C-alpha positions in Angstrom: 69.7 97.2 101.7 73.0 95.7 100.3 72.6 92.6 98.2 76.1 92.1 96.8 79.7 93.0 97.4 82.4 92.7 94.6 86.0 93.0 95.6 88.4 94.0 92.9 91.5 91.8 93.5 95.0 91.8 92.1 96.3 88.4 92.6 99.8 89.2 91.3 100.2 92.1 93.5 101.6 90.6 96.8 101.4 93.9 99.0 97.9 94.7 97.8 96.6 91.1 98.4 98.2 90.7 101.8 97.1 94.2 103.1 93.4 93.7 102.0 93.2 90.0 103.1 91.7 90.7 106.5 89.2 93.1 105.1 88.1 90.7 102.3 87.7 87.9 105.0 85.7 90.2 107.1 83.3 91.2 104.2 83.0 87.6 103.0 82.0 86.2 106.4 79.6 89.2 107.0 77.7 88.4 103.7 77.6 84.8 104.5 75.8 85.5 107.7 73.3 87.9 106.0 72.5 85.9 103.0 74.4 88.4 100.8 76.7 87.7 97.8 80.4 88.2 98.0 82.4 88.1 94.8 86.2 88.7 94.0 86.8 90.0 90.5 90.3 90.2 88.8 89.4 89.8 85.1 92.4 87.4 84.9 92.5 84.1 83.1 93.5 82.4 86.3 94.0 83.9 89.8 95.7 80.6 91.0 98.4 80.8 88.2 99.0 84.4 89.0 99.5 83.9 92.6 101.9 81.0 91.7 103.8 83.4 89.6 103.8 85.9 92.3 105.4 83.1 94.7 108.2 82.6 92.1 108.7 86.5 91.6 109.3 86.9 95.3 110.8 83.6 96.2 113.5 83.9 98.9 115.1 80.6 97.5 115.3 82.1 94.0 116.4 85.7 95.2 120.0 85.5 93.5 118.5 84.3 90.4 116.0 87.0 90.3 118.4 89.8 91.1 118.9 90.0 87.3 116.4 92.1 85.8 115.5 89.7 82.8 113.6 87.1 84.7 111.5 89.4 87.0 110.7 91.4 83.7 109.6 88.4 81.8 107.5 87.1 84.7 105.8 90.7 85.0 105.0 90.5 81.2 103.4 87.2 81.4 101.3 88.2 84.4 100.2 91.1 82.6 98.9 88.9 79.7 97.1 86.6 81.9 95.6 89.5 83.9 93.9 91.2 80.9 93.9 94.2 83.4 96.5 96.2 85.5 98.5 93.6 87.6 99.3 96.2 90.4 96.4 97.8 92.5 95.3 101.4 92.1 97.5 102.6 95.0 99.8 100.9 97.4 97.6 98.8 99.6 94.3 100.4 98.7 91.5 98.0 97.9 88.6 98.8 95.8 85.1 97.3 96.4 81.7 97.6 94.8 78.6 97.5 97.1 75.5 96.8 95.2 71.9 97.5 97.0 68.7 96.0 96.3 67.7 98.9 94.2 70.8 98.2 92.0 72.7 101.2 93.1 76.4 100.9 93.3 78.5 102.5 96.2 82.1 102.5 95.3 84.2 102.0 98.4 88.1 102.1 99.0 90.0 100.7 102.0 93.4 102.1 102.5 95.6 99.9 104.7 98.8 102.1 104.2 101.1 102.8 107.3 101.2 106.5 106.7 98.4 108.9 107.4 98.1 110.4 103.8 95.4 109.1 101.6 95.6 108.4 97.9 94.1 111.4 96.2 93.4 109.5 93.0 91.6 106.6 94.9 89.8 109.0 97.1 88.4 110.9 94.1 87.1 107.7 92.5 85.0 106.5 95.3 82.0 107.4 97.6 83.4 106.1 100.8 87.2 105.8 101.7 88.0 103.9 104.8 91.6 104.8 106.3 93.2 102.2 108.5 95.7 104.7 109.8 93.5 107.7 110.3 95.0 110.7 112.1 92.4 112.7 114.0 94.3 116.1 113.3 94.5 115.5 109.5 92.2 117.5 107.2 90.6 114.6 105.4 87.6 115.0 102.7 84.3 114.2 104.4 83.9 110.7 103.0 87.1 109.6 104.5 86.5 107.3 107.7 88.6 105.6 110.2 89.1 101.8 110.1 91.4 99.6 112.4 94.7 98.4 110.8 94.2 94.5 110.6 96.8 91.9 110.5 96.0 89.4 108.1 97.9 86.7 110.0 95.4 87.0 112.6 92.5 86.0 110.4 94.4 83.0 109.3 95.0 81.8 112.9 92.0 83.2 114.7 91.1 80.0 116.6 94.7 79.5 117.7 95.0 83.0 119.0 91.7 83.0 120.9 92.7 79.7 122.4 96.0 81.4 123.7 93.8 83.5 126.0 93.9 80.7 128.5 97.7 80.2 128.4 99.4 79.9 131.7 101.5 83.0 132.6 105.1 82.1 133.0 106.6 85.7 133.1 105.4 89.2 133.9 106.7 91.0 130.8 107.5 90.0 127.0 109.8 92.5 125.1 110.9 91.7 121.5 110.7 94.1 118.8 112.4 95.4 115.8 114.9 98.2 116.3 114.0 100.5 113.6 111.1 103.0 112.7 110.4 106.6 111.7 110.0 107.5 108.1 113.2 105.7 106.9 113.6 102.7 109.1 116.8 104.4 110.8 115.1 107.5 112.2 113.3 105.6 115.1 116.4 103.6 116.3 117.4 105.8 119.2 113.9 105.8 120.4 114.1 101.9 120.6 117.3 101.9 122.2 116.2 104.1 125.0 113.0 102.0 125.3 115.3 98.8 125.7 117.5 100.4 128.2 114.7 101.5 130.4 112.8 98.2 130.2 116.0 96.4 131.1 115.8 98.1 134.5 112.4 96.8 135.4 112.5 94.3 138.3 110.4 91.5 137.1 110.4 88.2 135.4 110.9 89.2 131.9 111.8 88.0 128.4 113.7 90.9 126.9 115.5 90.8 123.4 116.1 93.2 120.4 115.8 92.3 116.9 118.3 94.3 115.0 117.3 94.9 111.3 118.5 98.4 110.4 121.3 101.0 110.7 124.8 100.1 112.2 124.0 96.7 113.5 127.6 95.8 114.7 127.6 99.2 116.8 124.0 98.6 118.0 125.0 95.1 119.1 127.9 96.4 121.0 125.9 99.0 122.8 123.2 96.3 123.7 126.1 94.0 125.1 127.4 96.8 127.2 123.7 97.1 128.6 123.5 93.3 129.1 120.5 93.2 126.8 120.1 90.2 124.5 119.9 90.8 120.7 119.5 88.9 117.5 119.3 89.4 113.7 116.9 86.7 113.1 113.0 87.0 113.3 111.4 84.9 116.0 109.0 82.3 114.3 105.3 83.4 114.5 104.1 80.6 116.4 106.8 81.0 119.0 106.3 84.8 119.1 102.5 84.2 119.9 103.4 81.6 122.5 105.8 83.9 124.2 103.4 86.8 124.1 100.5 84.8 125.5 102.8 83.5 128.3 103.3 87.0 129.6 101.2 89.1 131.7 102.1 92.2 129.8 103.4 92.8 126.3 105.4 95.8 125.0 104.0 97.0 121.8 105.8 99.7 119.7 103.9 102.0 117.3 104.9 101.0 113.9 106.4 102.7 110.8 105.1 106.2 110.3 103.6 105.9 113.9 100.9 103.6 112.6 99.0 101.2 114.8 101.1 98.0 114.3 99.9 94.6 113.4 101.1 93.4 116.7 98.5 95.3 118.5 95.9 93.1 116.9 97.7 89.9 117.9 97.7 91.0 121.7 94.1 92.1 121.5 93.0 88.8 119.9 94.7 86.8 122.6 93.4 88.9 125.3 96.8 90.3 126.3 97.8 93.5 128.0 99.6 95.9 125.7 102.1 98.5 127.1 102.6 101.0 124.2 105.6 103.3 124.0 103.2 106.3 123.4 99.6 107.1 122.8 98.3 105.9 119.4 98.4 108.7 116.9 95.6 106.8 115.0 91.9 106.9 115.6 89.8 103.8 115.4 85.7 104.0 114.9 85.6 102.5 118.5 88.4 104.2 120.2 91.0 102.3 122.5 91.0 103.8 125.9 94.2 104.3 128.0 93.9 102.4 131.3 91.0 100.2 129.8 92.6 98.7 126.7 96.2 99.5 127.0 98.9 101.0 129.2 100.9 103.9 128.0 104.6 104.3 128.8 104.5 107.8 127.4 108.0 107.7 125.7 107.5 109.4 122.5 110.3 109.8 119.9 112.5 112.8 120.5 111.8 112.7 124.3 114.1 110.0 125.5 114.9 111.7 128.5 111.6 110.7 130.0 112.6 107.1 130.0 114.2 107.7 133.5 111.2 106.8 135.6 109.7 104.3 133.1 111.0 101.2 135.1 109.3 102.4 138.2 105.9 103.0 136.4 106.1 99.4 134.9 106.9 97.9 138.3 103.8 99.4 139.7 101.6 98.0 136.9 103.2 94.6 137.4 102.2 94.6 141.1 98.5 95.2 140.3 96.8 91.9 139.6 93.4 93.6 139.3 94.7 96.1 136.7 96.3 93.3 134.6 93.1 91.1 134.8 90.9 93.8 133.9 92.6 94.9 130.8 93.1 91.2 129.7 89.3 90.9 129.8 88.8 94.1 128.0 91.1 93.6 125.2 89.5 90.2 124.5 86.0 91.6 124.7 87.1 94.6 122.4 88.4 92.1 119.7 85.3 89.9 119.9 83.0 93.0 119.6 84.8 95.2 117.0 87.7 93.3 115.4 86.7 89.6 114.8 86.2 89.2 111.0 82.4 88.8 111.1 82.0 91.9 113.4 84.4 94.0 111.4 82.7 93.1 108.2 79.2 94.0 109.7 80.5 97.4 110.9 81.8 98.2 107.4 78.5 97.2 105.7 76.6 99.0 108.2 78.4 102.1 107.7 78.0 101.9 103.9 74.3 101.3 104.4 73.8 104.2 106.6 75.8 106.6 104.1 73.6 105.3 101.4 70.4 105.7 103.2 71.1 109.4 104.5 72.1 110.3 100.9 75.2 112.0 101.8 76.6 113.8 98.8 80.4 113.1 98.3 
C-alpha cells in the first residue's frame, strides 16, 4: 500500500511546472483523501524565490530588456546557485515522482505531458512506470509505458467555475474560435484550419465564428477570410470570456492540437459538460476511452483530406436539429469528467495503477 508520494519539482522551469501542475494537484488531493503523505522536493534554497526569478525571466513587459543575452544568462546562473540541482527538468514536460509503499519499497514514476507521441528514452529508462499523456495506440512503446489524459492546468485552477458553467443558458448553437496553425511546425496545419473555417461558415445556425491568426502569412490569410465573410483577429480571447462563450453554445468546435495531440480545450469542454465537435477522431488513447457519439461528435475532416469538407455543413446542421443528441452528450461529458478527470479521481487512478503494478510484481 502506498504511504507517500514525492514529486521532484523544478520551480525555475516554467514549462515543466505548468505541464505537471494538474497531475501534482491530482496526486495531492488523492493523498489527502487517503491519509497518505504528498511532498514536493526541489533541493532549492527557496522555491518561491526561484518562481519569482522565473516570472522576471519570462516577463512580457520586460521582453525588450531581456532580448539581450546578458540578463537572462545572469538570471539562469543565479537560479542554478539557488537550486543546488538542475534548474531544468529531466526532459521537456516530463515529471518524476517517487511512490513509497508501507514496506518502504520505492516505485519511480514518470508522467510525460508532451504534445508529441514519442517518449523520452532517457526518462523511460530511469523509471518503473511511464505515463504518457499523448499515447498513440499504434506506437511501439515499452511495456511500462501507459496512457494518461492530457490535462489543462487552468482547469485545475478554475474547477468550480467550469463546473458552474454547466448550467449556463444556451444563447447560440455553435461556438467556433481557434488558432489557425498546426502540424509539426505551426504552418503545416494552416490549410486544414482554413478549410474547416470555410465549411463551418456555411452551417445554417446561430453561431459565433472567428479565426485567431497566429502563424504563416497573416495578411494573406486575413484577406482570404475577408473574402469568405469570416471574422478574424490576431489577439487571444481572454480565458474567462472564452469559457463563457463556450458554455453559452450548444456545441463547440475542438481542433486536435499540435502534433495531433488531444488539446487542452478538450478538457475545458468536458469539465463544463459541453458537446465537443472534433475535426477528426483523436489519435491518442486514454485509459478510459472517449467514445464517438457518446462523448464527442466527429467531423471526419483530417489533414490532407480537405476535399471532404463539402458535406460538413449538412452534417453539423443535422446534429444541431437533434436536441436529444446534444443533451445526451452534454450529460455524458460532465459525467466523464467527474468520474475520470476531476483531480481526486485522476490522482486515485494513477495511484491505483501504481499499486496494481507493484503488487503484481511486473518486471520492468
